[in-house]
C-alpha positions as CSV (number, residue, x, y, z in Angstrom):
1,M,-78.1,-22.6,-128.5
2,S,-80.1,-19.3,-129.3
3,N,-83.4,-18.3,-128.3
4,L,-82.9,-20.9,-125.1
5,Q,-85.3,-20.3,-122.3
6,F,-87.2,-21.8,-119.7
7,Q,-90.5,-21.2,-118.5
8,N,-93.7,-22.3,-116.1
9,V,-96.4,-23.9,-117.9
10,N,-99.6,-23.8,-116.0
11,Y,-102.2,-26.8,-116.4
12,F,-104.7,-28.7,-114.7
13,T,-104.8,-32.1,-112.7
14,K,-108.1,-34.1,-112.6
15,Q,-107.9,-35.3,-109.0
16,F,-110.8,-37.6,-107.0
17,V,-112.2,-35.3,-104.2
18,A,-114.7,-37.3,-102.2
19,K,-117.5,-39.8,-102.6
20,M,-120.7,-39.6,-100.7
21,Q,-124.6,-40.8,-100.5
22,T,-127.5,-38.6,-99.8
23,T,-130.9,-39.3,-99.8
24,V,-134.1,-37.6,-101.8
25,N,-137.5,-37.5,-99.7
26,V,-140.5,-37.3,-102.1
27,R,-143.7,-36.9,-101.0
28,I,-146.6,-37.5,-104.2
29,S,-149.9,-37.3,-103.6
30,V,-152.4,-38.2,-106.4
31,K,-156.0,-38.1,-107.3
32,K,-157.1,-41.9,-107.1
33,E,-156.1,-44.2,-104.9
34,I,-153.0,-45.9,-105.2
35,A,-153.4,-49.7,-106.2
36,S,-150.1,-50.9,-106.7
37,V,-146.3,-49.4,-107.6
38,V,-145.7,-50.6,-111.2
39,S,-142.3,-48.9,-111.4
40,V,-140.2,-45.6,-110.2
41,G,-137.3,-44.2,-112.0
42,S,-135.3,-41.6,-111.5
43,E,-132.4,-39.2,-112.9
44,S,-130.3,-36.4,-110.6
45,A,-127.9,-34.0,-111.9
46,I,-125.6,-31.6,-109.9
47,V,-127.1,-28.0,-111.2
48,S,-124.7,-25.6,-109.5
49,Y,-122.2,-25.1,-106.8
50,D,-120.8,-23.0,-104.7
51,S,-116.6,-23.9,-103.9
52,T,-115.0,-21.9,-100.7
53,N,-111.6,-23.2,-99.1
54,G,-112.0,-27.0,-97.7
55,N,-115.8,-27.1,-98.7
56,A,-118.3,-27.4,-101.7
57,S,-121.6,-27.6,-101.4
58,F,-123.6,-28.3,-103.9
59,Y,-127.5,-27.9,-105.7
60,G,-129.1,-30.3,-107.8
61,K,-132.4,-31.9,-109.1
62,T,-133.8,-35.3,-109.4
63,L,-137.0,-35.7,-112.1
64,I,-139.2,-38.8,-110.6
65,K,-140.9,-40.5,-113.6
66,F,-143.5,-43.0,-111.3
67,L,-145.5,-45.5,-112.9
68,Y,-148.8,-47.0,-110.4
69,N,-151.9,-48.8,-111.0
70,D,-155.2,-46.7,-109.3
71,G,-157.6,-49.4,-110.4
72,M,-158.7,-49.0,-113.4
73,G,-155.8,-48.6,-115.4
74,L,-152.1,-47.5,-115.8
75,V,-151.5,-43.6,-114.4
76,S,-148.1,-42.4,-115.5
77,S,-146.6,-39.1,-113.8
78,N,-143.6,-37.3,-113.5
79,Y,-142.0,-35.2,-110.4
80,N,-139.4,-33.2,-109.9
81,A,-137.4,-32.3,-106.5
82,D,-134.5,-30.7,-105.3
83,F,-131.4,-31.6,-103.3
84,T,-128.8,-30.0,-101.6
85,A,-125.3,-30.9,-99.8
86,D,-121.9,-30.0,-99.1
87,V,-118.3,-31.8,-99.0
88,Q,-115.0,-31.3,-97.1
89,N,-111.6,-31.4,-98.6
90,E,-108.5,-29.8,-98.0
91,L,-107.8,-29.6,-101.6
92,L,-110.6,-27.3,-102.5
93,T,-110.6,-23.5,-103.0
94,T,-112.5,-21.1,-104.4
95,D,-111.0,-21.4,-107.7
96,T,-111.3,-25.2,-107.7
97,K,-113.4,-26.6,-110.8
98,L,-115.8,-29.2,-110.1
99,L,-117.0,-32.4,-111.4
100,F,-120.0,-34.3,-110.5
101,D,-121.2,-38.3,-111.1
102,V,-124.5,-38.9,-109.6
103,V,-125.9,-42.4,-109.7
104,T,-129.4,-43.7,-108.3
105,M,-128.3,-46.3,-105.8
106,D,-132.0,-47.3,-104.3
107,T,-135.1,-46.4,-104.5
108,K,-138.0,-47.1,-102.0
109,V,-142.2,-46.7,-102.0
110,D,-144.6,-46.6,-99.2
111,T,-147.9,-46.3,-100.2
112,N,-150.9,-45.0,-98.2
113,A,-154.4,-44.3,-100.1
114,N,-153.4,-41.7,-102.2
115,T,-149.9,-41.1,-101.2
116,A,-146.9,-42.4,-102.3
117,M,-143.6,-41.5,-99.7
118,L,-140.5,-42.3,-102.3
119,T,-137.0,-42.5,-101.2
120,I,-134.2,-42.4,-103.6
121,V,-131.0,-43.0,-102.2
122,L,-127.8,-41.4,-104.5
123,E,-124.4,-42.1,-104.9
124,I,-122.4,-39.1,-105.6
125,A,-118.7,-38.8,-106.7
126,V,-116.9,-35.0,-106.6
127,F,-113.4,-35.1,-109.1
128,G,-111.7,-31.5,-108.8
129,Y,-109.6,-30.0,-111.1
130,F,-106.5,-28.5,-109.4
131,P,-103.9,-26.2,-111.1
132,Q,-100.7,-27.3,-111.5
133,S,-97.3,-25.2,-112.6
134,V,-93.7,-26.7,-113.7
135,N,-90.8,-25.0,-115.3
136,C,-89.7,-26.4,-118.7
137,L,-87.7,-25.6,-121.7
138,V,-89.8,-23.5,-123.9
139,G,-87.8,-22.4,-127.1
140,G,-83.8,-23.3,-128.4
141,E,-82.7,-24.8,-131.3
142,N,-80.0,-27.4,-132.1
143,I,-80.1,-28.9,-128.7
144,Y,-79.1,-32.2,-127.9
145,A,-79.5,-34.1,-124.7
146,C,-76.6,-36.0,-123.8
147,K,-77.8,-38.2,-120.7
148,D,-81.4,-39.4,-119.5
149,N,-81.6,-36.6,-116.9
150,I,-81.7,-32.9,-117.9
């Protein structure tokens, strides 16, 4: 039983932190009048975050794809919008690494002449990677286990 030793081994566990909804309000002005809105698509992502003890604030961007009819034909355009939000959880520390899953839940469009007001509802699921430690056997030769519980 030479080289028998125990050592603390560090590992990370992925845990659910919070799920929240936030809205992004965007005002789009175009040159000609908006006769009808054909479609609105959006893709969102979290760009950066800052984690403190018990709180995480994050900054995201939304790419909006806007397709409308101006009475003469179809017009397509892309826009960017920024948003910020924060989440509280007692597990969060300054060293917590976070993962965000952002899904567009709903999009609403109100038009008035050459202006469109978009309301985009986002659902954000936040997951954290938290450090854990366990004491385990890391060395030893010719060691046999006689029982189920060691």
